[in-house]
C-alpha positions as CSV (number, residue, x, y, z in Angstrom):
1,M,-73.1,-4.5,78.0
2,N,-69.5,-5.6,78.2
3,P,-67.3,-3.0,76.2
4,V,-64.9,-5.9,75.1
5,Q,-67.9,-7.8,73.5
6,F,-69.2,-4.6,72.1
7,Y,-65.9,-3.8,70.3
8,K,-65.4,-7.3,69.2
9,C,-68.8,-7.2,67.5
10,L,-67.7,-4.0,65.7
11,S,-64.4,-5.4,64.6
12,D,-65.7,-7.0,61.5
13,E,-66.1,-4.7,58.5
14,T,-69.4,-6.3,57.3
15,R,-70.9,-6.2,60.8
16,L,-69.8,-2.6,61.2
17,R,-71.3,-1.5,57.8
18,C,-74.5,-3.3,58.7
19,L,-74.8,-1.5,62.0
20,M,-73.9,1.9,60.5
21,L,-76.4,1.4,57.7
22,I,-79.2,0.3,60.2
23,E,-78.3,3.3,62.4
24,H,-78.4,5.6,59.4
25,E,-81.8,4.1,58.1
26,G,-83.5,3.3,61.4
27,E,-84.2,-0.2,60.3
28,L,-83.4,-2.5,57.3
29,C,-84.1,-6.0,56.2
30,V,-81.7,-8.6,54.9
31,C,-82.5,-8.0,51.2
32,E,-81.7,-4.2,51.7
33,L,-78.4,-5.0,53.4
34,T,-77.5,-7.6,50.7
35,E,-78.1,-4.9,48.1
36,A,-76.4,-2.1,49.9
37,L,-73.2,-4.2,50.7
38,D,-73.3,-6.2,47.5
39,E,-72.8,-9.4,49.6
40,S,-74.6,-12.8,49.6
41,Q,-77.7,-13.3,51.6
42,P,-76.2,-16.1,53.7
43,K,-73.3,-13.8,54.7
44,I,-75.4,-11.0,55.7
45,S,-77.7,-13.3,57.7
46,R,-74.7,-14.8,59.5
47,H,-73.4,-11.3,60.5
48,L,-76.9,-10.1,61.6
49,A,-77.3,-13.3,63.7
50,Q,-73.9,-12.4,65.4
51,L,-75.1,-8.8,66.1
52,R,-78.3,-10.1,67.5
53,Q,-76.3,-12.5,69.7
54,C,-74.2,-9.5,70.9
55,E,-77.5,-7.8,71.6
56,L,-76.7,-5.0,69.4
57,L,-79.7,-5.5,67.2
58,I,-83.2,-6.5,67.6
59,D,-85.6,-7.7,65.0
60,R,-89.2,-7.7,64.2
61,K,-91.2,-9.7,61.7
62,Q,-93.7,-8.1,59.3
63,G,-95.3,-10.5,56.9
64,Q,-92.4,-12.2,55.0
65,W,-89.9,-9.6,56.0
66,V,-87.6,-9.4,59.1
67,Y,-86.4,-5.9,59.9
68,Y,-83.4,-5.2,62.1
69,Q,-82.9,-2.1,64.2
70,I,-80.4,-1.0,66.8
71,N,-81.3,-2.5,70.2
72,P,-83.1,0.4,72.1
73,S,-81.8,-1.1,75.4
74,L,-78.2,-0.5,74.5
75,P,-76.3,1.5,77.1
76,S,-76.2,5.3,76.2
77,W,-72.4,5.0,75.8
78,A,-72.8,2.3,73.1
79,K,-75.6,4.2,71.2
80,S,-73.4,7.3,71.3
81,V,-70.4,5.4,69.9
82,L,-72.6,4.2,67.0
83,Q,-74.0,7.6,66.3
84,Q,-70.7,9.4,66.4
85,T,-69.1,6.8,64.2
86,N,-71.8,7.4,61.6
87,D,-71.7,11.3,62.0
88,A,-67.9,11.3,61.7
89,N,-67.6,8.9,58.8
90,Q,-70.3,9.7,56.2
91,T,-68.0,8.9,53.3
92,F,-67.5,5.4,54.6
93,L,-71.1,4.4,53.7
94,K,-71.3,6.6,50.6
95,E,-71.2,3.7,48.1
96,N,-73.4,1.5,50.3
97,L,-76.1,4.2,50.6
98,A,-76.0,4.7,46.8
99,N,-76.5,1.0,46.1
100,L,-79.4,1.1,48.6
101,S,-81.0,4.1,46.9
102,R,-80.9,2.4,43.5
103,M,-82.6,-0.7,44.9
104,G,-85.9,-1.1,43.3
105,D,-88.8,-2.9,44.9
106,R,-87.8,-2.2,48.6
107,P,-90.2,-3.6,51.1
108,N,-92.9,-1.5,52.5
109,R,-92.9,-0.8,56.2
110,V,-96.1,-0.5,58.1
111,A,-96.0,2.6,60.2
112,T,-95.8,1.9,63.8
113,C,-98.3,3.8,65.9
114,C,-98.6,4.8,69.4
């Protein structure tokens, strides 16, 4: 991964918040991010598409839901940046995490096995 591309992808607040929330939660779907960020579905979907294009996220389909998670193939330095950013800035996502916790009817994830 090119560091310039990596940091350009992080330069937008919505994309950064999406990444940090996904890093914090492990994986999230569009409806959860829409609720957490109090943004429209098209806006969130557009930013998620950009993050996939930057290869920062991968997705998986489960029924009607598409879940996004941090790309496990990211270089260790990139994973470390995301984790350290989350660890050092917990108040940055406080309101978003509160919104997410108040969300009713969150999709159920099937536990992955093996």
